[in-house]
N, C-alpha and C positions, 0 to 999 in steps of 0.2 A: 677742542682739539689734540690731539697728544703730539704733541712737538718733536720729543725725545724717542720716541719709541722706537724707529728707525736707526737713531744713533749709538754707534758703539762706544760703551763705557769701560774704563779701565781703573783697577786698582792695582797700586802695587804698595803689598803689605795683606796679609790676610787675618788678619787679627780680629778682636772682639766689632769691632765698629764695620769692618767690612763686611763679616758677616749679617749683621744685622741692617747694613742699608742693600744687598743683595735680595735678601729674604723678603725687604718690605717691596721693593721694586718689583719683584719677580710677582709676588701673591696680590700685588694692586696693578700688575697686568700694564704696569708702565715701560716696562724695559722687558725684551725676551733675552733668553738663555743664552741665546746661541750671539747673541750682542753684546756678551758682559765677559772681557779679557782680566785674569788675577795671575800675579806672580808673586814668589814670597822667596825669602832667603833658604826658609828649610820646607820641603815637599809633605810634612804632616797636616797643618793646616788646610792647605793648598788641595790638597788629594780630598779631604774629608769637605769641601766645599764642592769641588769638582763629582763628588761621586751622589752630594745629596742634591744640588741644583743643576746640575749637567749643565756647568758653565765652563768657558775656555780655563784650561790651566796652561799657562805660558812658562815656557823652560825659563824666560829672564825677562828682565825689567824691558830690556829696549823690544823684545816681541811686543810687550804689552803698547810701547809708544808708538811703534809700526800699524797697529789693528785698530788702536782708538781717536775718538774725537774728543771725548773727556776723559783727562784723568785723574782719578783722587791720589793725592798721596797719604797713607794709611800707615806710616811706619813709625816706630818711635821717637822723637824728636832729635836725641843724641845721634840717631841713625840718618840724620835728613844728610847731610852731605856727603857722606858715602856711597847713599843709596842714589842721591839726585844727582850728584855732580856728572857721572857718565852717561850721563843720558841724556843734557842739557841740551846739547848741538843735535840733537837729532828731534827735539819738539820742534812743528811748523808754526806759526804765527798764529794760525786761526786756530787751534788744538789750546780747550781752555783747559786747566791745572788748578784742582780745587782743592787746598791743602787742610786735610782735618788734624791737623800738627798743633796742638798747645803749644803757645809761648809763641812759635815759631813765625815772626811778624812779616810785614809787607817788603821792608827794608834787606832783610837777609834774602825773603823768596825772589825777589829783582835782581839780587846782587847775581843770584846762582842764574837765574832763569830771566835775564834781561828782558826778551822779544816776548814772552808769554805772555797771555791772558787769564790774570791773576783772581782767585777767590780763594778767600778763607773761608771754612764753615765750623761750627761749633755745635756739635748736637747735644742731648744727654740722655740719661740711661732709659728714660722710659721713651723714646722713640722707638727702641725694641718692639712695643706694644702699638706704635703710630699715634703715643699721646704724648709726643716730644715736644721742646721747643728747640728749633733748630735758628741759629743766627746765623749770617753770611754776611760779608761784606767782599766788594770788588774791590782792585787796585786801580780800575777804570771805569769808575761812575755813570761814564755815559755809554758803556759798552751795553746797550739795551738788552741785544743776544743774549748775551748771558745772562743779563739777570734776570730773563723770560726761563731761558732753559734751568737756570738756577731754581728759582719758585717752583717748575714743574718737577724738576726731578727730587725735588726734597720733600715733596708735598704728602707722602707717603709715611713718613716720618712724624708729620703732628704740623704745629703751627709756624710756618717758617716767617721770620724776621729779617728783613735788608735794614742794613745799618754801616754804619760808620767804622775802621776801625778807628781803636783809641778808647776814650771811657766807656762808650756806648758797650763797644764789644767786649771790655775786661767786665760790664755790669751785668751783660746777659751772661758771660760764664759764672761768676757769683753767685748769682739769683737764680739760675735754674740747671746749669749742670752741676756745680757744688751747693744750691738749694736744694736738691733731692733729697743729698744726706741731712740737709737742715731737718726737713720736713718728718723725715723719717725719725732724727733724734727726738722729735716733739712727741708722734705718735709712741714711741717706747715710754715717754714717759706718762701718757696716757695709760697703755697698756699696763704699766705696772701698778698705778694707781687702783683700778681697778680690780684687778688680781688681790690686791692687799686687803679688797672689802669682800675679798671668799670667792670669786669669779674664778673659773679654770683659766690657764693661759691663753687656751684654744678661744673658749667663748669673750674672752678678756680682749683677745686682737680682733675677732669679728666687731665687737661693739666699738674698737678705735676706729678700723675701718672704715666701718659704715654712716659712724660719725663724720669722718673729714670727707669720704666721698659725698654723703647726702649735705654737707655743708657747699662742695664744690659743683655738684650739680642745681642746687637751689640757686647759687650765683651766678652760674651760666646760664640758668634758665631766665631769669632777670638781668640778663644783660644789661639792660640801659638803667637799671639801679646800682645806686654806689653800695659799696662794700660797708659802709656805714650803715647807710638807710637801712639794710639787710639786717643788721646789727639791731638798729632801735626795733625793729619788727619782734624782735624774739627777746626781746628783753622788758622786763616789767618793771617800772620805776620801784625801787627799794624792793625788788625782789630777791630770787636764788641767783640766778644771771648776772645781775646788776652787783650782788655780793662778791660774788666772783672777780668780776671785770673790776671793780673798786681794786681790789687787791692786786691785781695784775697789773693796773696802774700806778700804784702805792709804790709797788717795788719795780717800780719802773721795767718792765718786762720790754718796753721798747728801746728803751736805751739798751738793753744784754744783746738785744737781736741786731741792733745798730753795728754794734761794739764787735760784734762775730765777723758781721758781713765786712767790716773795715777790717777786720783783720785778718781774714779772707783776700782782700782786697791787696793786702799789703803782701801776702805771703804771693800770691798769683804773679806782681810786680816782678818782686825778688826773681822767682823761676824763670819771670821772661825773659829778663836781663842776662843769668846767667846760661839759658839756652841760645840766645844771639850772641853772649861771647863765645859758646863753645861752638859756634856758627858764624863765623865773621861777616859782618857783610863788607 
């Protein structure tokens, strides 16, 4: 049953993630174009969305609030106060406000929107392909209606994970949002090594992509088997794969990766503090 098909969805901000979400919602027939309202500070991106998807281009943020039941905040974090404070008094208690703003926590959101049903959403880049990992949390964990709506509304973007704000939300940000960049870094090393052995960049890239994709699909197909066991299946004792794995472990690749995650974690915490200080609670 499609619970959100007849709901009116609003976006304040017409940036990349707004564009991704609208495309995924419409292509999945989750929401109708006539039920989507978007506003933007400047008309260029907004008119492009309207021409491409035939959504409603609002003249201002107030018009989006007036016409929608679910409102996505998709502005830059530094623009939060100037964009949202003027409309805060217009929001009704039953409207759901979902923030896509990285670093803006519930404390800051609740200060500006004290009577709203609030959600924080963290998508990642592969969401554009419907293969993302999308985390969300509610300021009221007992709001089952908001929970059901967000699960259905975010499903076209990929794998949806509900969690609490705090360490879990930050962990998803690092491992899945930033993590996409980490995986691409590893893939670039793969391609470089293959090219050094005489393959063209095009072939080396294809070999790299298929290797990562094949491993992922194998693990996905064997979902009940641990990654460690799957690795054992492709590793012969004292064989070629074992030699490479032994070197990775001797060089403490796990430690390098963990340090990279922790460095990203600390930077995320720092940026969050700076963002929330710029938008006082």
